[in-house]
C-alpha positions as CSV (number, residue, x, y, z in Angstrom):
1,M,0.0,0.0,0.0
2,R,1.3,3.4,-1.0
3,D,1.7,6.1,1.7
4,V,-0.4,9.1,0.9
5,A,0.4,12.6,2.2
6,I,-1.9,15.4,3.3
7,V,-0.2,18.6,2.3
8,A,-2.8,21.3,2.6
9,F,-6.1,21.9,4.4
10,A,-8.4,24.9,4.8
11,Q,-11.8,25.4,6.2
12,S,-14.3,28.3,6.4
13,N,-15.9,29.6,9.6
14,C,-18.9,27.5,10.7
15,Q,-21.8,29.9,10.4
16,R,-25.4,29.4,11.5
17,D,-26.5,31.3,8.4
18,A,-24.3,32.3,5.5
19,G,-27.0,34.7,4.2
20,A,-26.8,35.6,0.6
21,Q,-23.5,33.6,0.0
22,N,-24.1,30.8,-2.4
23,E,-22.2,27.5,-2.5
24,V,-19.6,28.8,-4.9
25,E,-18.8,31.7,-2.7
26,L,-18.4,29.4,0.3
27,I,-16.0,27.1,-1.7
28,M,-13.7,29.6,-3.4
29,P,-11.9,30.9,-0.3
30,V,-10.9,27.5,0.9
31,L,-9.7,26.5,-2.5
32,T,-7.6,29.6,-2.8
33,E,-6.1,28.8,0.6
34,V,-5.0,25.3,-0.2
35,F,-3.6,26.5,-3.5
36,K,-1.6,29.1,-1.6
37,Q,-0.4,26.5,0.9
38,T,1.0,24.2,-1.8
39,G,2.1,26.9,-4.3
40,I,-0.1,25.6,-7.1
41,K,-2.4,27.9,-9.2
42,S,-5.5,25.9,-9.8
43,A,-7.2,22.5,-10.0
44,Q,-5.5,22.0,-13.3
45,D,-2.2,21.5,-11.3
46,V,-3.5,18.3,-9.7
47,D,-4.4,15.0,-11.3
48,F,-7.8,14.5,-9.8
49,T,-10.6,16.5,-8.1
50,C,-13.4,15.1,-6.0
51,S,-16.1,16.9,-4.0
52,G,-18.6,15.9,-1.4
53,S,-22.1,17.4,-0.9
54,C,-25.8,16.5,-0.7
55,D,-28.4,17.5,-3.2
56,Y,-31.1,17.2,-0.6
57,Q,-29.6,20.2,1.2
58,Q,-30.0,22.3,-1.9
59,G,-33.3,20.9,-2.9
60,A,-32.4,20.1,-6.5
61,A,-31.0,17.1,-8.4
62,F,-27.3,17.5,-9.5
63,A,-27.0,20.7,-7.4
64,F,-23.4,19.8,-6.8
65,V,-22.6,20.8,-10.4
66,A,-23.0,24.5,-9.4
67,G,-20.1,24.0,-6.9
68,V,-17.8,23.0,-9.8
69,D,-18.0,26.6,-10.9
70,A,-15.6,27.4,-8.0
71,L,-12.9,25.4,-9.9
72,G,-13.2,27.3,-13.1
73,A,-15.1,26.1,-16.2
74,V,-12.1,25.6,-18.5
75,P,-9.9,23.8,-19.2
76,P,-11.6,20.5,-18.4
77,I,-10.3,18.4,-15.5
78,K,-10.7,14.9,-14.1
79,E,-13.5,15.5,-11.6
80,S,-15.8,13.3,-9.5
81,H,-18.3,13.7,-6.8
82,V,-19.7,11.8,-3.9
83,E,-23.2,12.3,-2.6
84,M,-21.9,12.2,1.0
85,D,-19.3,13.8,3.3
86,A,-16.1,14.9,1.6
87,A,-14.3,12.3,3.9
88,W,-15.5,9.9,1.2
89,A,-14.1,12.1,-1.5
90,L,-10.8,11.6,0.3
91,Y,-11.3,7.9,0.2
92,E,-12.0,7.9,-3.5
93,A,-9.0,10.0,-4.2
94,W,-6.8,7.8,-1.9
95,L,-7.9,4.8,-4.0
96,K,-7.0,6.6,-7.2
97,I,-3.5,7.2,-5.8
98,Q,-3.3,3.6,-4.6
99,M,-4.1,2.3,-8.1
100,G,-1.6,4.6,-9.8
101,H,-4.2,6.7,-11.6
102,A,-3.2,9.9,-9.9
103,E,-0.2,11.4,-8.0
104,S,-2.2,14.3,-6.5
105,A,-5.8,15.2,-5.7
106,L,-7.9,18.1,-4.6
107,L,-10.8,17.4,-2.3
108,Y,-13.5,19.7,-1.1
109,G,-16.8,19.5,0.8
110,F,-19.5,22.1,1.3
111,G,-23.0,22.5,2.7
112,K,-25.5,25.2,3.2
113,S,-28.1,23.8,5.6
114,S,-29.6,27.1,6.9
115,P,-32.3,27.4,4.2
116,G,-34.0,24.1,5.1
117,E,-34.7,22.0,8.2
118,L,-31.7,19.8,8.4
119,P,-33.0,17.2,10.9
120,I,-36.0,16.5,8.7
121,V,-33.9,16.4,5.5
122,L,-31.6,13.8,7.1
123,S,-34.6,11.6,7.9
124,Q,-34.7,10.7,4.2
125,Q,-31.6,8.5,4.6
126,L,-33.6,6.1,6.7
127,D,-35.3,2.9,5.7
128,P,-37.7,4.0,2.9
129,Y,-40.5,1.6,3.9
130,Y,-40.8,1.8,7.7
131,L,-38.9,4.7,9.0
132,A,-38.5,7.5,6.4
133,P,-42.3,7.8,6.0
134,L,-42.6,8.7,9.7
135,W,-40.2,11.6,9.3
136,V,-38.3,10.6,12.4
137,D,-35.5,13.2,12.6
138,T,-31.9,12.9,13.8
139,I,-32.5,14.5,17.1
140,A,-35.4,12.1,18.0
141,F,-33.2,9.2,17.1
142,A,-30.3,10.5,19.1
143,A,-32.6,11.0,22.1
144,M,-33.7,7.4,21.9
145,Q,-30.1,6.4,21.9
146,A,-29.2,8.6,24.8
147,R,-32.2,7.3,26.8
148,T,-31.0,3.7,26.2
149,M,-27.6,4.6,27.7
150,L,-29.0,6.5,30.6
151,D,-31.5,3.8,31.6
152,S,-28.8,1.1,31.4
153,G,-26.5,3.1,33.7
154,E,-23.8,3.4,31.0
155,I,-23.8,7.2,31.3
156,T,-25.2,9.9,33.4
157,E,-26.5,13.4,32.6
158,A,-23.2,14.7,34.1
159,D,-21.2,12.6,31.6
160,K,-22.9,14.3,28.7
161,A,-22.5,17.7,30.2
162,E,-18.8,17.1,30.7
163,V,-18.4,16.3,27.0
164,V,-20.1,19.5,26.0
165,A,-18.2,21.6,28.5
166,R,-14.9,20.3,27.2
167,S,-16.0,20.8,23.6
168,R,-16.9,24.4,24.2
169,N,-13.7,25.1,26.1
170,N,-11.5,23.5,23.4
171,A,-13.4,25.6,20.7
172,L,-12.1,28.8,22.3
173,A,-8.8,28.1,20.5
174,N,-10.5,27.4,17.2
175,P,-11.3,30.6,15.2
176,H,-13.6,28.6,12.9
177,A,-15.9,27.3,15.7
178,Q,-19.5,28.4,15.8
179,L,-20.2,27.6,19.5
180,K,-17.6,28.2,22.2
181,G,-17.4,29.2,25.8
182,D,-16.1,28.5,29.3
183,Q,-19.3,26.9,30.7
184,T,-18.9,24.2,33.3
185,A,-20.8,21.0,33.3
186,A,-22.8,22.3,36.3
187,D,-23.8,25.4,34.3
188,L,-25.0,23.2,31.4
189,L,-27.0,20.9,33.6
190,K,-29.1,23.9,34.6
191,E,-30.4,24.3,31.1
192,A,-33.9,23.1,30.0
193,T,-34.6,19.8,28.3
194,Y,-34.9,20.1,24.6
195,V,-35.9,16.6,23.4
196,S,-35.8,14.3,26.4
197,P,-33.3,13.4,27.6
198,L,-31.2,15.8,25.4
199,R,-30.7,19.4,26.2
200,L,-30.0,21.8,23.3
201,H,-26.3,21.8,24.0
202,D,-26.2,18.0,23.6
203,C,-27.0,18.5,19.9
204,C,-24.6,19.8,17.3
205,P,-25.4,23.2,15.7
206,I,-26.5,23.7,12.1
207,S,-23.7,25.3,10.1
208,D,-23.0,26.6,6.7
209,G,-19.5,26.4,5.3
210,A,-16.9,24.5,3.3
211,C,-13.4,22.9,3.5
212,A,-10.7,21.7,1.1
213,M,-7.7,19.5,1.2
214,I,-4.9,18.4,-1.1
215,I,-3.4,14.9,-0.9
216,C,-0.6,13.4,-2.9
217,T,2.1,10.8,-3.0
218,I,5.1,11.2,-0.7
219,E,7.3,11.8,-3.8
220,K,5.0,14.7,-5.0
221,A,5.0,16.2,-1.5
222,E,8.8,16.2,-1.4
223,E,8.8,17.7,-4.9
224,W,6.6,20.5,-3.7
225,G,8.8,20.9,-0.6
226,K,5.9,21.1,1.8
227,P,5.4,19.6,5.2
228,Y,2.9,16.8,5.3
229,A,1.1,14.2,7.4
230,I,0.9,10.6,6.2
231,I,-2.3,8.6,5.9
232,K,-1.2,5.2,7.3
233,G,-4.5,3.4,7.1
234,I,-8.2,3.6,6.2
235,D,-11.1,1.3,7.1
236,H,-14.8,1.7,7.0
237,R,-17.8,-0.3,8.1
238,I,-21.5,0.1,8.2
239,E,-24.3,-1.2,10.5
240,T,-27.9,-2.0,9.7
241,H,-30.2,1.0,9.7
242,H,-32.9,-1.1,11.3
243,I,-32.7,0.3,14.8
244,G,-34.4,-2.7,16.4
245,S,-31.7,-5.0,15.1
246,R,-28.8,-3.5,17.0
247,D,-27.7,-2.2,20.4
248,L,-28.0,1.6,20.2
249,S,-25.5,2.0,23.0
250,R,-22.6,0.5,20.9
251,S,-21.0,1.2,17.6
252,V,-19.9,-2.2,16.4
253,S,-18.8,-0.8,13.0
254,T,-16.4,1.6,14.8
255,E,-15.0,-1.2,16.9
256,I,-14.2,-3.3,13.8
257,A,-12.8,-0.4,11.9
258,G,-10.6,0.6,14.8
259,E,-9.2,-2.9,15.2
260,A,-8.6,-3.1,11.4
261,V,-6.3,-0.1,11.4
262,G,-4.7,-0.9,14.7
263,V,-6.0,1.9,16.9
264,K,-5.5,-0.3,20.0
265,N,-1.9,-1.2,19.1
266,G,-0.4,1.8,20.7
267,K,-1.1,5.2,22.3
268,V,-3.3,7.6,20.5
269,D,-2.3,11.2,21.2
270,V,-5.2,13.0,19.5
271,A,-8.5,11.8,18.2
272,E,-11.0,14.0,16.2
273,L,-14.3,12.1,16.4
274,Y,-17.4,12.8,14.4
275,A,-19.9,12.9,17.3
276,P,-22.8,15.2,16.6
277,F,-24.4,14.4,20.0
278,S,-22.7,14.5,23.3
279,H,-23.3,10.8,24.2
280,Q,-22.1,9.6,20.9
281,E,-18.6,10.8,21.7
282,I,-18.7,8.4,24.7
283,I,-19.8,5.6,22.4
284,L,-17.0,6.2,20.0
285,K,-14.3,6.6,22.7
286,K,-15.3,3.3,24.1
287,A,-15.5,1.6,20.7
288,L,-12.0,2.7,19.8
289,G,-10.6,1.9,23.3
290,L,-9.3,5.4,23.8
291,G,-7.9,6.2,27.2
292,D,-8.2,9.4,29.3
293,D,-4.7,10.3,28.1
294,T,-6.0,10.8,24.5
295,V,-6.9,14.4,23.7
296,I,-10.4,14.1,22.1
297,N,-11.7,16.8,19.7
298,P,-9.2,19.6,20.5
299,S,-11.0,21.6,17.8
300,G,-14.2,21.4,19.8
301,G,-15.5,18.8,17.4
302,V,-18.9,19.0,15.6
303,L,-20.6,20.1,18.8
304,A,-18.8,23.4,18.1
305,G,-19.7,23.5,14.4
306,N,-21.1,21.0,12.0
307,V,-21.0,21.8,8.3
308,M,-22.8,18.8,6.7
309,M,-20.8,17.2,4.0
310,A,-17.6,18.9,5.2
311,S,-17.3,18.0,8.9
312,G,-16.0,14.5,8.3
313,L,-13.1,15.8,6.1
314,S,-12.5,18.5,8.7
315,R,-11.9,15.9,11.3
316,I,-9.0,14.6,9.2
317,G,-7.7,18.1,8.3
């Protein structure tokens, strides 16, 4: 397996409402920044480009095509798209490099969730026969999961509040974070219940924004003369979406993926976890076998800002 280097990353601020800015205007600044970091001029200077977004957010089929305008209409480039988070664009580009079809790749993800009702939009990814017609939203599902964990004694209300307090405090050092502050867990526990047993702070915010990344072979990174981080392994798993067929308090897919890449084989210094609800960070930490000496979500994580279709790639960046 070829080592692949991450040589550039940029992200926009996480905004609750980007107002009149369209997707192209959200994307262009982060593209400009990664070009600047690597010293290249445009997408024509890499072998492959891949983006991640969701047409359901924009309410139109093939809406991602508008985002391509941020790259420039001519000359033509080798371009692809994933209808999911840009972390999967990274995976597609990583495979291109593994197969020898590219030496470098530009990735970007973007989402403007403010015009719609994101929790309802996301309900359409559920089982189309039994769940999606009920319009059960993400917050309701997360609340059921949290209730399962509370009733079993796996977590307490204070555990959830501690996760949020740390997230908000870590986010103070992140200029791109949407939610930040120095609240204590005790302060947070005084807040009203939102969707039982979740309080509003237990839920990630809705954010508009974008991010971009450039990856390449080690040889290309050294040719560019830029510092880089190496991707040493990737694994992905999925669980059934039938909620009655699994234990909601566990993430078996995370356990298997973590074992496959050797997370438990040595100390993990830092872990950026995609946990849009406070109790889910606890699930992922346990699934990966992370100890208290691992710094979790130093950026504040997605509890501090969650740009749909970009937040996954941002965890890597």
